[in-house]
N, C-alpha and C positions, 0 to 999 in steps of 0.2 A: 504494500500500500504506500502510495506517495504522500509524504507529509506536506501540509500546506501552512505550517507554522514552524518557527525555528525549534530545533530539538538538538540535544546533545546525546550522541550514541555512536557506537562503532559499526552499526549496520547501515551502510550507505550504498545506494545505487547511483553511480556517477556517470553521466553522459550516455553510456551505453548499457544495455541490459546485461551484458557480460562483465561489466566492471562493477562487481559487488564486493563489499567487504563484510566479513563475518567474524573477524578476530582482531585483536590489538595489532599484531604485526602487519596485516594487510591494511588496516586503517591508517597506521603510521606511515606506510609506504604511499598510500593515497594522499595523505596530507603533505608528504614530502614532494610528491609529483606536482600537486597543486601549487606549492610554494615555488618550486623551481620553474614551473611553467609561467608563473606570474613574474618572476625575475627576468625570464627570457623575453616576456612581452615588453617589459620596460627597456631591455637592451635593444630589441628590434625597433621600438618606437624612437629611441635615441638615434639609432642608425638611420632611420628614415628621415628624421628631422635634420640630421647633419648632412645627409645626402641631398635633401631638398635645398639646404642653404648653399652647399657647394655647387649644385646644378644651377642655382639662380644667380650666382655671382658671374658677372661677365668676365670672360677670359681675355687676357691681354694679348694683342696681336704683336708679332715682331715689328719693330719700328720702321724697317725699310720696305714695307709692303705698300702697294697701291690701295686706293680707297675701295675698289671692287673686291680685292683679296681680303681686306679687312672686314667688309660686310659678310662675305662668305664665311670667314673665320668666326665672326661673332654669331652668326646664325647656325652654328653647328656644322661647319664645313660643307655648306650647301644642302644639308638635309632639311626636309620640311619639318614643321612642328609635329606632325603625326609620326614621323619616322625617326625622331630624335631618341637615341638610346637612353639618355638620362631621364627623359620623361617616361619611357617604357619601364625602366628599372624602378622609378619612383612609383608608378602605378602598381607594379608587382609587389613592392614593399608595402604599399597601402593595403592591397588585398590581403596579404599575409597577416598584417597587423589587425585588420578588421576581423579576419577569421579567428585569430587567437583571442581577441577581445570578446567576441561573441561566445566562444567556447568557455571562457572564464565566467561570463555572465550566466551561461547555462549551468555551469558547475555550482555557482552560488545559489542558483534556483533549486538545488537539491535540498535547501533549507537546513543543512547540517551546520551547526555552530562551528565545529572544527574546520570544516572546509572553508567557511566564510572567513575565519580568523587566519587560516593559512594563506588564502589568496590576498587578503588585505595586507598581511605582513610581507608577503612576497612582493606585492606592488610597492610597498613602502621601502623595503630593502633595495629593490631594483632601482627605484627613483634615487635613493641615496647613492648607490654605487655608480649609476650611469648618467643620470640627468641632473644631479645637484653639484655641479662643478663650478669652478671659477671661469665661466665662459664670458667673454667680453661681448659677444654678439647677443642680441635679444631676438629670440625666436617667438613669433606669434603663432599660437596654436589655433587652428580654425575651429575645432570643436573639442571641448574639454571632456566629453564623454569617454569613458574607458573602452567603449565598444567600437570606436572609430579611430 
């Protein structure tokens, strides 16, 4: 039976019907997996934001080039907006981050208190490790939801 309120217990069905815990060791491994997956989510989000920042900064052209060569260099060496590899990689990273965020949300919707705490702690530790640095540039996040 699926719980509809928060509960504390070792019997959890998480994401798939085959992922069930029935003992303390399996429950502890599930909590560890949730924690590590949350830390990985913050790492991937940091990579995506850094890649977006790097991809959006204009590249410097060699000084002895003509204006036409400079325009081609600045536009991604003649590639169109849709064929730009940096935009494709950014879209793939966004898709991976979205999928991970939704899986974390669905795991929390198991309403198990331990899973909730493990995911929140993992997100906090991941933020501390990967996104809470002395970065001089300011990155504006489009959506603060953990799912996107």
